[in-house]
C-alpha positions as CSV (number, residue, x, y, z in Angstrom):
1,M,0.0,-0.1,0.0
2,T,1.5,3.4,-0.8
3,V,1.6,6.0,1.8
4,L,1.2,9.7,0.5
5,A,3.4,12.2,1.9
6,P,2.3,15.2,3.7
7,I,1.9,18.1,1.6
8,V,3.8,21.2,3.1
9,L,2.6,24.4,1.9
10,A,5.0,27.1,1.7
11,P,4.3,30.3,3.5
12,T,2.7,32.7,0.9
13,A,3.9,36.4,0.3
14,P,1.8,39.1,1.3
15,G,-1.1,40.0,-1.0
16,M,-1.1,43.3,-3.1
17,L,-4.0,44.6,-0.6
18,E,-1.7,44.0,2.5
19,G,1.5,45.8,0.9
20,L,-0.8,48.5,0.2
21,Q,-2.3,48.7,3.4
22,R,1.2,48.5,4.9
23,R,2.6,51.7,2.7
24,F,-0.6,54.1,2.5
25,F,-2.9,53.0,5.4
26,A,-0.9,52.0,8.4
27,T,-2.4,54.6,10.8
28,P,-5.6,56.5,10.4
29,V,-3.9,60.0,9.8
30,Q,-1.5,58.1,6.9
31,G,-4.6,56.5,5.6
32,L,-6.7,59.9,5.6
33,I,-3.9,61.7,3.7
34,S,-3.7,58.8,1.1
35,L,-7.5,59.2,0.6
36,V,-7.1,62.7,-0.1
37,C,-4.1,62.6,-2.4
38,L,-6.1,59.8,-4.2
39,A,-8.9,61.9,-4.7
40,V,-7.2,64.9,-5.9
41,L,-5.1,62.9,-8.4
42,A,-8.5,61.4,-9.7
43,L,-10.1,64.9,-9.8
44,V,-7.2,66.2,-12.0
45,G,-6.8,63.2,-14.1
46,W,-10.4,63.4,-14.8
47,K,-10.3,67.3,-15.7
48,L,-7.1,66.5,-18.2
49,L,-9.1,63.7,-19.7
50,D,-12.1,65.6,-20.2
51,W,-10.0,68.4,-21.6
52,A,-8.1,66.4,-24.0
53,V,-10.5,63.6,-25.1
54,F,-14.1,63.9,-24.4
55,S,-14.6,67.7,-24.6
56,A,-11.8,68.3,-27.4
57,V,-12.4,69.2,-30.8
58,F,-10.5,66.9,-33.5
59,S,-12.2,67.9,-36.7
60,A,-9.8,69.8,-39.5
61,G,-12.1,72.6,-39.7
62,G,-11.9,76.2,-39.1
63,A,-11.4,77.7,-35.6
64,E,-14.7,78.4,-35.1
65,A,-15.8,75.1,-33.6
66,C,-13.0,75.3,-31.3
67,Q,-13.9,78.6,-29.8
68,A,-17.1,77.3,-28.8
69,A,-16.0,74.1,-27.1
70,S,-14.8,73.7,-23.7
71,G,-12.0,71.1,-24.5
72,A,-8.8,71.0,-26.4
73,C,-8.6,72.2,-30.0
74,W,-6.7,69.7,-31.7
75,S,-8.1,71.1,-35.0
76,V,-5.0,73.1,-34.9
77,I,-2.7,69.9,-35.2
78,A,-4.6,68.7,-38.1
79,A,-4.7,72.2,-40.0
80,R,-1.0,73.2,-39.3
81,W,0.7,70.1,-38.9
82,R,3.0,70.5,-41.9
83,I,4.3,73.7,-40.5
84,I,5.4,72.1,-37.1
85,F,7.1,69.1,-38.5
86,F,8.8,70.9,-42.0
87,G,8.9,74.7,-40.9
88,L,10.0,76.5,-43.8
89,Y,10.9,73.7,-46.2
90,P,9.1,74.3,-49.6
91,Y,5.7,72.4,-49.7
92,E,6.2,70.5,-52.9
93,E,9.5,69.1,-51.6
94,Q,8.3,68.0,-47.9
95,L,8.2,64.5,-48.7
96,R,12.1,64.6,-48.9
97,S,12.2,65.8,-45.4
98,G,9.7,63.3,-44.0
99,L,12.1,60.7,-45.8
100,A,14.9,62.5,-44.1
101,C,13.4,62.0,-40.7
102,V,12.8,58.5,-41.2
103,A,16.5,57.9,-42.3
104,V,17.6,59.4,-39.0
105,V,15.4,57.1,-37.0
106,A,16.3,53.9,-39.1
107,M,19.8,55.0,-38.4
108,T,19.2,55.3,-34.7
109,V,17.2,52.1,-34.5
110,L,20.1,50.1,-36.4
111,S,22.8,51.4,-34.4
112,C,20.5,50.0,-31.1
113,I,21.0,46.3,-32.7
114,P,23.7,44.3,-31.0
115,A,24.5,42.8,-34.5
116,F,26.0,46.2,-35.4
117,W,27.9,47.0,-32.5
118,T,31.2,47.0,-34.0
119,G,33.5,50.2,-34.7
120,R,33.0,49.7,-38.5
121,R,29.3,48.9,-39.0
122,I,28.3,51.8,-36.4
123,A,30.5,53.9,-38.7
124,M,29.2,53.0,-41.8
125,I,25.5,53.2,-40.5
126,W,26.1,56.8,-39.1
127,G,27.8,57.7,-42.3
128,A,25.4,56.5,-44.4
129,G,22.4,57.7,-42.7
130,T,24.1,60.9,-42.2
131,A,24.9,61.2,-46.0
132,L,21.3,60.2,-47.0
133,F,19.7,62.5,-44.8
134,Y,22.1,65.3,-46.0
135,V,21.1,64.6,-49.7
136,L,17.3,64.2,-49.4
137,M,17.3,67.8,-47.3
138,K,19.5,69.7,-49.4
139,G,19.2,68.1,-53.0
140,G,21.2,69.4,-55.9
141,V,21.9,65.7,-57.0
142,L,20.1,62.9,-58.4
143,G,17.8,65.0,-60.1
144,L,16.3,66.4,-56.8
145,S,16.1,70.4,-56.3
146,Y,18.2,72.7,-54.3
147,V,17.0,73.5,-50.9
148,G,19.3,75.9,-48.7
149,E,20.0,75.4,-45.2
150,E,18.2,78.5,-44.5
151,M,14.7,76.7,-45.5
152,W,15.3,74.0,-43.5
153,G,13.1,73.7,-40.3
154,G,10.7,71.5,-38.1
155,L,11.2,68.4,-36.6
156,A,14.3,67.3,-39.4
157,L,16.2,70.2,-38.5
158,T,15.8,69.3,-34.8
159,L,17.0,66.0,-35.5
160,F,19.8,67.2,-37.9
161,I,21.3,69.4,-35.2
162,F,21.1,66.4,-32.8
163,V,22.9,63.7,-35.1
164,M,25.7,66.1,-35.9
165,T,26.0,67.2,-32.5
166,C,26.7,63.6,-31.3
167,L,28.5,62.6,-34.4
168,I,30.9,65.3,-33.8
169,G,31.0,65.7,-30.1
170,F,31.3,62.1,-29.1
171,P,34.7,61.4,-30.9
172,L,36.0,64.9,-29.5
173,A,35.2,64.0,-26.1
174,I,37.2,60.8,-26.3
175,C,39.9,62.7,-27.4
176,L,39.9,65.3,-25.0
177,A,39.3,62.7,-22.1
178,L,42.5,60.9,-23.4
179,L,44.4,64.2,-23.7
180,R,43.4,65.1,-19.8
181,R,45.0,61.8,-18.5
182,S,48.1,62.4,-20.5
183,Q,51.3,62.3,-18.6
184,L,52.6,65.5,-19.7
185,P,51.3,68.2,-17.5
186,W,51.2,70.7,-19.9
187,I,48.9,68.5,-22.1
188,S,46.7,67.6,-19.4
189,R,46.4,70.9,-17.7
190,T,45.8,72.9,-21.0
191,T,43.2,70.0,-21.8
192,G,41.3,70.5,-18.3
193,L,41.6,74.4,-18.7
194,I,39.4,74.2,-22.1
195,I,37.1,71.7,-20.7
196,D,36.3,73.4,-17.6
197,S,35.9,76.8,-19.5
198,V,33.5,75.3,-21.4
199,R,31.4,73.6,-19.0
200,S,31.3,77.0,-16.9
201,L,29.4,78.6,-19.7
202,P,25.6,78.4,-20.5
203,L,24.9,76.5,-23.9
204,I,23.1,79.7,-25.0
205,S,26.1,81.8,-24.6
206,I,28.2,79.6,-26.8
207,L,25.4,79.3,-29.9
208,F,25.2,83.0,-29.6
209,T,29.1,83.3,-29.9
210,F,29.5,80.9,-32.7
211,A,26.4,82.1,-34.6
212,I,27.0,85.9,-34.3
213,V,30.5,86.5,-32.7
214,V,32.7,84.1,-35.0
215,P,32.1,85.8,-38.1
216,F,33.8,89.0,-37.1
217,M,37.0,87.0,-35.8
218,L,37.5,84.9,-38.9
219,P,38.0,85.9,-42.7
220,Q,35.0,85.4,-45.4
221,W,36.1,81.9,-46.4
222,L,36.2,80.2,-43.2
223,Q,33.4,81.5,-41.7
224,G,30.9,78.8,-43.4
225,D,27.2,79.1,-42.8
226,K,25.6,79.9,-39.6
227,L,23.8,76.5,-39.1
228,Y,27.4,74.6,-39.2
229,R,29.0,77.1,-36.9
230,V,26.1,76.6,-34.3
231,I,26.7,72.6,-34.6
232,V,30.3,72.9,-33.9
233,G,29.5,75.1,-30.8
234,S,26.9,72.5,-29.6
235,A,29.1,69.7,-30.4
236,L,31.9,71.5,-28.3
237,F,29.6,72.0,-25.3
238,F,28.4,68.1,-25.5
239,A,32.1,67.1,-25.9
240,A,33.4,69.0,-22.8
241,Y,30.7,67.1,-20.5
242,Q,31.1,63.8,-22.3
243,A,34.8,64.1,-21.9
244,E,34.3,64.2,-18.0
245,I,32.0,61.2,-18.1
246,V,34.3,59.1,-20.2
247,R,37.2,60.1,-18.0
248,G,35.2,59.1,-14.9
249,G,34.7,55.6,-16.7
250,M,38.3,55.3,-17.3
251,Q,39.1,55.9,-13.6
252,G,36.9,53.5,-12.8
253,V,38.9,50.6,-14.7
254,P,41.4,49.0,-12.2
255,K,45.1,50.2,-12.8
256,G,46.1,46.6,-13.0
257,Q,44.2,46.2,-16.2
258,E,46.5,48.7,-18.0
259,E,49.5,47.3,-16.3
260,A,48.8,43.9,-17.4
261,A,48.4,45.1,-20.9
262,M,51.5,46.9,-20.9
263,A,53.3,43.5,-19.7
264,L,51.8,41.9,-22.4
265,G,53.6,44.0,-25.0
266,L,50.7,45.9,-26.1
267,N,51.4,49.1,-27.3
268,Y,49.5,52.4,-26.4
269,W,46.6,52.5,-28.8
270,Q,45.9,48.5,-28.4
271,R,45.9,49.3,-24.6
272,I,43.4,52.3,-25.1
273,G,41.1,50.7,-27.7
274,R,41.0,46.9,-26.5
275,I,41.2,47.2,-22.7
276,L,40.8,50.4,-21.5
277,L,38.0,52.3,-23.5
278,P,35.8,49.4,-23.6
279,Q,35.5,49.2,-19.9
280,A,35.1,52.7,-19.7
281,M,32.3,53.3,-21.9
282,R,30.6,50.5,-19.9
283,N,31.3,52.1,-16.8
284,A,29.9,55.7,-18.3
285,L,27.0,54.0,-19.8
286,P,24.4,55.7,-17.7
287,A,25.8,59.0,-17.7
288,T,26.2,58.8,-21.6
289,I,22.7,58.1,-22.3
290,N,21.6,60.7,-20.1
291,Q,24.0,63.1,-21.9
292,F,22.5,62.2,-25.0
293,V,18.8,62.9,-23.7
294,I,20.0,66.4,-22.5
295,A,21.7,67.1,-26.1
296,F,18.4,66.3,-27.7
297,K,16.2,68.4,-25.5
298,E,18.9,71.3,-25.8
299,T,18.2,71.5,-29.7
300,S,15.3,73.8,-28.8
301,L,17.9,76.3,-27.6
302,V,18.7,77.2,-31.4
303,I,15.7,79.2,-31.6
304,I,17.5,81.9,-30.0
305,V,19.8,82.4,-32.7
306,G,17.1,82.6,-35.5
307,F,16.8,78.5,-36.5
308,F,13.3,77.7,-37.4
309,E,13.4,74.5,-35.4
310,I,10.3,72.1,-34.1
311,L,9.5,74.9,-31.4
312,A,10.0,77.9,-33.6
313,S,7.7,75.9,-36.2
314,G,5.1,75.4,-33.5
315,N,5.2,79.0,-32.5
316,A,4.4,79.9,-36.3
317,A,1.6,77.4,-36.3
318,F,-0.2,79.4,-34.0
319,G,1.2,82.5,-34.8
320,T,-1.8,83.7,-37.3
321,G,-4.8,85.5,-35.9
322,E,-7.3,82.5,-36.7
323,W,-5.2,80.0,-34.4
324,R,-3.7,82.2,-31.8
325,F,-5.9,80.8,-28.5
326,A,-4.7,77.4,-29.3
327,Y,-1.1,77.9,-27.9
328,V,-1.4,75.3,-25.4
329,E,-2.5,72.4,-27.6
330,V,0.6,73.1,-29.9
331,Y,3.0,73.1,-27.2
332,V,1.4,70.0,-25.6
333,F,1.8,68.3,-29.1
334,I,5.5,69.3,-29.5
335,A,6.0,68.4,-25.7
336,L,4.7,64.7,-26.8
337,I,7.3,64.6,-29.6
338,Y,10.2,65.3,-27.4
339,F,8.8,63.1,-24.8
340,T,8.4,60.2,-27.6
341,F,12.2,60.6,-28.4
342,V,13.5,61.1,-25.1
343,F,11.4,58.3,-23.4
344,S,12.6,56.0,-26.1
345,L,16.4,56.8,-25.5
346,S,16.0,56.3,-21.7
347,R,14.2,52.9,-22.1
348,Y,16.8,51.8,-24.3
349,G,19.5,53.2,-21.8
350,A,17.6,51.1,-18.9
351,F,17.7,48.1,-21.5
352,L,21.5,48.3,-22.0
353,E,22.3,48.8,-18.2
354,R,20.4,45.4,-17.6
355,R,21.9,43.7,-20.5
356,M,25.4,44.9,-19.5
357,S,24.9,44.6,-15.8
358,V,26.3,48.1,-15.3
359,G,27.3,48.6,-11.7
360,E,27.4,45.1,-10.4
361,R,30.8,43.6,-9.5
């Protein structure tokens, strides 16, 4: 006769309700405060939902229907979305601007796939993506009509400034980080002075200097277009901060790693490229992702020096008398665009941290 062993039930974990009670209703006063906060959040949430959805106007008609409604006027987006996304770009060529934005997004997505994480493949992706964007936006080749940089605007200009800032600034940051840890004092101190000087200035002053002041200091043939001068200033600002992030990542690498590489006979560039930099970039990953997020958001500052990026395009979208009252809806829409890009970057950074186990030893 088979004897069944007694079944021992493992102690169950506290349920969700018990956890909520312990966190928010541990005492009568704490429970009252939690209920009041919950009621306020529910009221604010309902008001926002009613304004944005239930009482909103979504039709692409005129502004008269919006003025009679009590909710949001999304009609301004339906009527003026081309200005927001493309700015001053010629109407009949706006498909090229849209394809250029798609090229930048595709380039970024491909860069996030681990199969392309080699120096040569990343360089090919970014080089090809940037070249495709530039050809589509400017034209003048392959039968495309020429569109000067002064006509660029909207989301495409924002993405172009961000991509070029990172493309120029990141290699420059690595060079500055390596120069600052040089064994020669005059090199390391001079580099440190440059980095600290740039970091001590607000980005607006740097953009203004490169856009307005630099032409008075350079000959005509060396001035270049204002857009590219502003990109150089933005890249320098990005590189100064990123250089300190990379240098901090290098300091986190045990000194014995480089000493062991020297004992094995590796030269300087082999030690840097195969031993030091890979580990330094792994250590600096969280701060690097944060710096990319900051660089994307700071593209809005170029409006100060007269560029028609997406924020300036949004101002033009409600700048006419017909839609002047709908500025809140336009700014909310632009905020959602920024949120989409920035949140995607931050979530991808969190994924990389989990994948590479950053912070664990």
